[in-house]
N, C-alpha and C positions, 0 to 999 in steps of 0.2 A: 528465408533468411531470419536467424536469429536477432532479436533484439534487446533482451535481458537473460542474463543468468543470476540465480539465486541460490545459494547454500543452504542448508539447514545447521544449528548447532545442536538440539537436543531432540531428537537424536542426531548424531552427524551423518554427513555422507549423502544426503540427500539432496539432488540437484533439481531445481524447478526450472523450466527452460522457457520463454516466452518468445512469440514469433510476429514477423511484421503482416502474417496474414491473420492474426488472432490466435492462433493455436497455442495449446500450453502443454506441456509434456513433463513427466516425473521420472527422474532416474534414482533408483535406489542402491546403495553402496557405489556412488559414482567414483570412488576411490581405487577401486579394483578392478582387474581384468577387463572385462568387455560387458558390462551391464545392460540390461534390456532398457530401451527408451520406450515409454509407455505415454500415449497419447491422452489425455485426461478427456472428461466429457466437455463436448462443445458448449462454450458460452454464449449465453443469448444477447450477443450486440451486434452492432452493423459489421458488414463486410469490410467496409473501409476504415476498422479500427484496427489499431496496433498496439501490442502490448509493450508498456513502457517501464514497467514496475511490477515485482513480484514480492511484497513482503511476507516473511515466514515469523513466526511465533517463535521466539528464541527458546521456549521452553515446550513446544509442541509441535513439530514439524507438519503435523497432518492440518494444522490452522494455517490459511494463506489470504493474503488480500491482494487481488490483481486489478492492476490499474491499466485501464486502457486510455490512449490519447488521441485525440482529433476531437474537432467541434461537432457538434450534434450527433454525439453519439453517446450510447449510455457508459459510463466510466469506470464503475467502482463494483467487483464483485467478491463474495466472501464466502470461504469454504471452511468447515471444519472437519470433513473427512477426506482430506488429502485430494480433494477436486474432483470428487466423485457427484458431488452434487453443488449447485451455486445459489446464493442469494444475492439479490442487488441492494446495494447499500450505500449508493450515493444520496438518497434522501433530498435534503434542500439543496444541494449542489447541481442538481440538474433543474432546470425551469419547467420542464415538460417530463413525466414518467418515462416516456420513450427515449429520453436523451436528448432530445431537438430542444431549440430554443438557444439562449443566451446564457447557458450554464457555463462556467470556467472550464477549460482544458485542465484535466487533471494529469499529474506528472509523475508523482514518487509516494510512496507509503510507508509507514512502519507500525509495527504491533508491537506495544510495549507492555508487559506485565510489571505491574506495581503493587505490590503486596496482593490484596484479594481482587483488586481490579485489573483491567486491561485497557490501556490508553492505545487508541488509534489515532494516527495521525496521517493526514495527506496533504501533500505541498501540491498548489494549482498555479495557474497564470495570476490570479488575484491573492497570492497569499496562503498561509498554512493554518488548516483546520485540524480541529480534534473533536474526538468524542469518545466516552466511556461506554456507550450503548449502541450496538449495531442493531438495530430493529427495521431492516427491508428498507421498502421505499419510503417509511416514515422515519427514518436515522436523521437526527438533528445534528449537523457538523457547526461548530463554533470558531469563529475566527480566532486567532492567538498568534502573538509575536507581532502585532500590529504598532505596539509602541516601538518596538524594536528596529522592524524592516517594513512595517505596512505593508502594503498591498503588492509588493514586488512579487514576481515569478519565484517559486520555491522549485528548484530542479533537481534537489538531492537531500534525503534526510538518511542519516544512519544513526544506529544505535548500540552502545557496549553496554550490555548486561552486566559485567562485571563490576563495573564502578559507577552505572548509570549516566554515563557520557552520551548525549545528544547534541548532533552536529546538523544543523540546516544550511545547506547551500543554496544561495539566491542567484539570480541573473543580474549580473551587473550590479548588486548591491551588498556583496560581503559574504562573509561565512560567519554564522553565530553558532555559540555551544553553550550549554547550560548542563548541570548535574541534575538529574529526577532521583528522587528517593522513593522506595515504597510507601511513604506517608505523604507523596506530592498529591494534592487532591487538586490544586490550583496550577495550570499550565500555563495560564495567562502571563507568568514572570517570564516568560521565553523571551 
């Protein structure tokens, strides 16, 4: 069963498909004919994991951040080669390197190019987190937005590159927006 669909901006018409049985697929030229559906390499997470989001870099469709949701599973995987290989990047969002323990459930993500940097956002059951540096299991995620919406569940993140609009949807605490600029080095203003 399909649980998420994400399409690319640059290049356009690449579709990533996530499923409830943790599988990820890629469809190139998804806008024409009957394109091939290619299953990507198996992501090393628990069998009870299901994909809730696939964030695609708007300037490079080969860079993706895959979010798996459920408790006691490893949640975040990053690829820069269109899903041919994966790196675990949940870092301090997991209590244990295996994903077990009391880490939050991750729900959604975004990859946002800002000038020479890339901002990575993850919405969780305990708020919104960001990093500029994905460093495997040593990735350090910092909570942001805590003055606006606190530790509310973040269910949805979307970003429009053309004008820098970032929208964050929470569970029961409203929808928030801000505009990010290439010089935005401190996203704590969200």
